[in-house]
C-alpha positions in Angstrom: 79.4 37.2 65.1 82.9 35.3 65.4 82.3 31.9 65.1 85.6 30.5 65.3 87.9 29.1 68.1 88.9 31.8 70.3 92.3 33.3 68.6 96.0 34.1 70.7 96.9 37.7 71.0 99.6 36.6 68.4 97.0 35.4 65.9 94.9 38.1 66.6 97.8 40.8 65.7 98.5 38.6 62.6 94.8 38.8 61.5 94.8 42.6 62.7 97.6 43.7 60.4 96.4 41.1 57.5 92.8 43.2 57.8 94.8 46.7 57.2 97.0 46.0 54.4 93.7 44.4 52.4 92.0 47.7 54.1 94.9 50.2 52.7 94.8 48.8 49.2 91.3 48.6 49.1 91.0 52.8 49.3 94.2 53.3 47.5 95.7 55.2 51.1 99.5 54.4 49.8 99.0 56.0 46.5 101.4 59.1 46.2 98.0 61.4 45.5 95.0 60.3 47.5 92.1 59.9 45.0 94.1 61.1 42.3 94.0 64.4 44.1 96.9 66.2 45.5 96.7 65.5 48.9 98.1 63.2 51.2 95.8 61.0 53.6 97.1 63.1 56.5 96.1 66.1 54.8 92.6 65.1 54.3 92.0 63.9 57.1 92.4 67.2 58.7 90.7 68.4 55.9 87.7 66.2 56.7 87.6 67.2 60.5 87.2 70.7 59.5 84.9 70.4 57.2 82.2 68.5 59.5 83.0 69.5 63.0 82.7 73.0 64.2 84.9 75.3 66.5 88.0 72.7 66.4 91.5 74.4 67.9 94.8 72.5 67.1 95.1 70.8 70.4 92.1 69.2 69.6 93.2 67.8 66.1 96.2 66.7 67.6 94.3 64.8 70.3 91.3 63.3 67.9 93.6 62.2 65.2 96.7 61.4 67.7 99.1 63.5 65.4 102.3 64.7 66.4 101.5 68.7 67.6 105.0 69.9 65.9 104.0 67.7 62.6 100.3 69.2 62.7 101.5 72.6 62.9 103.7 72.2 59.9 100.6 71.5 57.8 98.3 73.9 59.1 100.6 76.6 58.3 101.1 75.2 54.6 97.2 75.4 54.6 97.2 78.8 55.7 100.1 79.7 53.3 97.3 78.2 50.5 94.4 80.0 52.1 92.6 77.0 53.0 92.2 77.8 56.4 91.5 80.8 59.0 92.0 81.2 62.5 90.3 83.0 65.0 90.7 83.1 68.8 89.1 80.8 70.6 86.0 82.6 72.9 87.0 80.3 75.8 91.0 80.2 75.7 92.3 83.3 74.2 95.9 81.3 74.0 94.3 79.2 71.7 93.1 79.5 67.8 89.7 77.7 66.4 90.0 76.6 62.9 87.9 76.6 59.9 88.1 75.9 56.2 88.0 79.0 53.8 85.6 79.1 50.9 88.7 78.2 48.9 89.6 75.2 51.7 86.0 74.1 51.1 86.1 73.9 47.1 89.4 72.0 47.5 87.9 69.8 49.8 84.5 69.4 47.8 86.1 66.8 45.1 88.3 64.8 47.6 84.8 64.4 49.5 83.1 63.5 46.6 85.4 61.1 45.2 85.6 59.3 48.4 82.0 58.8 48.5 82.2 57.4 44.9 84.8 54.8 45.7 83.0 53.6 48.7 80.0 53.1 46.7 81.6 51.6 43.9 83.3 49.0 46.6 79.8 48.2 48.2 77.9 48.5 44.7 77.8 44.8 44.4 76.5 44.2 47.9 72.9 42.8 48.8 71.2 45.0 51.5 72.1 42.4 54.0 75.3 42.5 53.2 76.1 45.8 53.7 74.2 46.0 57.0 76.5 42.8 58.2 79.4 45.0 56.9 78.0 48.0 58.9 77.6 46.1 62.0 81.2 44.9 62.3 82.7 48.0 61.5 80.5 49.5 64.2 82.5 46.5 66.1 86.1 47.1 65.3 85.1 51.1 66.2 84.0 49.8 69.5 86.6 47.3 70.4 89.7 49.1 69.4 88.3 52.5 71.4 87.7 50.8 74.4 84.3 51.9 74.5 81.7 50.3 76.9 79.6 47.4 75.0 76.8 48.3 72.8 73.6 48.2 74.6 71.1 44.7 74.1 67.5 44.9 73.3 65.2 42.1 74.0 62.7 40.8 71.2 60.2 38.6 69.5 61.8 36.3 67.0 62.2 37.3 63.6 61.8 35.3 60.0 65.6 33.8 59.6 66.3 33.5 63.5 65.8 29.8 64.1 68.3 29.0 61.6 71.0 31.3 62.9 70.2 30.3 66.7 70.5 26.6 65.3 73.8 27.1 63.7 75.5 29.4 66.7 74.3 26.7 69.4 75.8 24.0 67.7 79.2 25.3 66.7 79.6 27.0 70.6 78.4 23.4 72.3 81.3 21.7 70.1 83.7 24.2 70.9 83.2 24.1 74.7 81.8 21.0 75.2 83.0 18.9 72.1 79.0 18.1 71.0 79.0 16.4 67.5 76.5 17.1 64.7 73.9 14.9 66.9 72.9 18.1 68.7 72.8 19.7 65.6 70.0 17.7 64.5 68.6 17.9 67.5 67.9 21.4 67.8 66.9 21.5 63.8 64.0 19.0 65.1 62.9 20.9 68.3 62.5 24.2 66.6 61.1 22.8 63.8 58.4 20.6 65.7 58.2 23.8 68.3 57.6 26.4 65.5 55.0 24.6 63.8 52.6 24.7 66.7 53.6 28.2 67.8 51.0 30.5 69.2 51.7 33.5 71.1 48.4 32.8 73.2 50.5 30.3 75.1 53.7 30.1 74.1 56.7 33.0 74.1 60.4 33.4 73.0 63.1 36.4 73.0 65.5 37.3 71.4 68.7 39.1 73.2 70.3 41.5 70.0 73.0 43.9 70.3 74.3 46.2 67.5 71.6 44.3 65.0 73.2 40.6 65.6 71.6 38.2 67.9 73.4 37.3 71.0 71.1 34.6 72.9 67.8 33.5 73.0 65.2 31.4 75.5 61.8 30.1 74.4 58.5 28.9 76.4 56.2 26.7 74.8 53.2 24.8 76.0 53.5 21.2 77.0 49.6 21.1 78.8 47.5 23.2 79.7 48.9 23.4 83.0 52.5 22.2 82.0 54.8 24.5 80.1 58.6 24.0 78.9 61.5 26.3 79.0 63.3 25.3 76.0 66.4 26.1 74.3 68.4 29.1 76.5 71.8 30.2 75.1 74.3 33.2 75.4 76.9 34.3 72.8 80.2 34.0 75.3 80.2 38.1 75.4 77.1 38.7 76.8 77.5 36.0 79.8 78.6 37.1 83.2 75.8 39.9 83.1 72.7 38.5 83.9 71.6 38.4 81.5 71.2 34.5 81.8 69.1 35.2 84.9 67.1 38.1 82.9 66.1 35.8 80.7 64.7 33.1 83.0 63.1 35.3 84.6 61.0 36.4 81.8 60.2 32.8 80.7 58.6 32.3 84.8 56.9 35.8 84.6 55.2 34.7 81.2 54.6 31.2 82.5 52.6 32.5 85.2 51.0 35.5 83.4 49.5 32.6 80.8 48.4 30.7 83.6 50.5 27.4 83.8 50.9 25.7 86.9 54.4 24.7 86.3 57.3 25.3 83.9 60.0 22.1 83.4 63.0 22.4 81.0 65.5 19.7 80.2 69.4 19.8 80.3 72.7 18.1 80.9 74.9 18.4 83.9 78.0 19.6 82.2 76.1 22.8 81.4 77.2 23.4 85.0 76.4 27.8 84.2 72.8 27.2 82.9 72.0 24.8 85.4 73.3 27.8 88.4 70.9 29.7 86.9 67.6 27.1 86.9 68.7 26.7 90.5 68.8 30.2 91.5 65.8 30.7 89.8 64.1 28.0 92.0 64.0 24.9 89.9 64.6 21.6 91.2 65.7 18.7 89.5 63.4 15.9 89.4 65.0 12.9 87.6 68.6 12.4 86.2 69.6 9.6 84.0 73.2 8.7 82.5 73.0 8.4 78.8 75.6 8.6 75.6 74.4 11.8 73.1 76.3 13.8 71.1 79.4 11.7 71.3 79.7 12.3 74.9 79.4 10.7 78.0 76.4 12.6 80.2 73.6 13.0 82.4 70.4 14.0 81.5 68.5 15.8 83.6 65.0 17.1 84.0 64.0 20.2 86.0 60.4 21.6 87.6 59.7 24.9 88.9 56.2 25.3 90.6 54.2 28.5 89.8 
């Protein structure tokens, strides 16, 4: 996940081009022969599509690989002359041909495919399983963002080992970027979590993690304050998840949980500067019962307590 300030379009373009140069060098895409083979990159890409997909036409290949139709036609004619492909009439449109690999084509592609697999395995061989999972998640995000796909679905799940450290880190970074809060806030988060998790008991405490594509995108917790009172704590969402109604959903889940466990009221602590969160609390029926000016996290703030009768 991105934990840096939002880049400008020019900065994004520069980073994109830098990654492209790095990626092409890593995979040797600029070599005269790809993977010590006679095929060029475009030719190998076409062979890959034909090997792993069925009933492809030239029109589909041109569209999916963003290739000029004339350029693709010349490559396919070359493949056909070398006995690598066959053409047959498309059942849905007699004006088009379905292209497939011959046995010779599959034999020619097999060492290329194997060499590519071995090359990638060599690159990731030094990575730990956690690093591999991070790499896969990042690659999925790159694909989704460049294609302009709809965001991946999210899930709500209970906290797991390792979540707390990440949540402390992200909230501290985000609130520094968005509100200028200093390290005192990170220290407070660590103290709150340390105390909260020491006594965390699912019989009367709850926690929800928002996860998307394996990444933590938000969280919220409900913990016991007394037999009748529960506290809503540490609501946060990544910027990419805001504006989707998730904050309201998390707060509603806390309210449902508190009612189910028999609490008579739900309380929370916040600050006046956290306007989006305060709006969610107000819409859920909370009311502000106390406010006090304070100097905290390097800022002049108004500390607030909100309550909801259940």
